[in-house]
N, C-alpha and C positions, 0 to 999 in steps of 0.2 A: 046144920051147926048155925051157933047164933056168933056174928058177926064180933058181936062188944065181948064172947069168950075169947074168941080168935086173937083182938085185939090184945088182951090182958094176958095171952099166952106169949105172944112177940112183947110186949113190953118188959115182960118179966125177962125172958131170953134177953131182951136189949141190955138190961141191967147190970146183966151178970157178962154180956159178948162184947160191949161197945168199949174201944173203937174198933175192935180187930173184926166185929163182926155183928152186923146191924141188919134185923129182918125187917120188910115193906111188906103187907098185903098188897096184890098185885091185882087177886081176884078169885072169887069164893064161887063154887058152882056144884051143887047138891051136896056131896062128901070128899069133895077134892077141895083143896086150898093151892092158891100158887102164890108165892115169897118171891120176892127180892133179898138177896144176903149179899150184901155190900159191906166193904171196909177195909182197913188197912190189913189183915188176912197176916197174923204172926207167920214168923219163918216157920214154925214148929206146927202148927194147925192150918192145913187147909179148911178151902169153903166145904171142902165134903165132911168132913169133921163134923164144922157145925151144922152142914144140914143135916146129920145124922142127930145130934142132940139137940137139935130144933123138933125131932119126930118126937123123942123122949118126951120133951116137955109138950109135945100134942096130946101124947099120950098118957103123961100124968094126970093131965088138966080134963081130960075129955074121958077116960077109961076106956077108950079102944085103943086098938093099934094103927098106925099109921104107918104105910108103906112110900116109900119114892118112886116114883113112876118115871120121872124124866128131871135131870140136871140140866141147865144150858149153860155155858157159859158167857158172860157178856162182859163189855167194859168194864162195868161196874163192879163186877163182880161174879153171883149166879143166880140165876131164876130155879128155884124149884119148882116141881108140881108133887103135892103129897095127896094118898088118897087113905081115907079113915076106910078099914075093915069092918065088913059087918057080919056077921056068923050067926 
């Protein structure tokens, strides 16, 4: 995956989700992307919902299915690992 494309997806996500959720790229390795989701996380939306929404953004931009492999709660929010499914 092209890092510039991933950053474009995160930028678009942040336009519509900030300040409740802000996605920042932590790392990329092969078909895996690790993202930090932080922010005020409104009462009605958990970080989990934002993590799922980001998977849909990735799918729309890359034309592939993305699966959440791992979610880890941090003091700032959540670290989420996504993997692009290839079939």
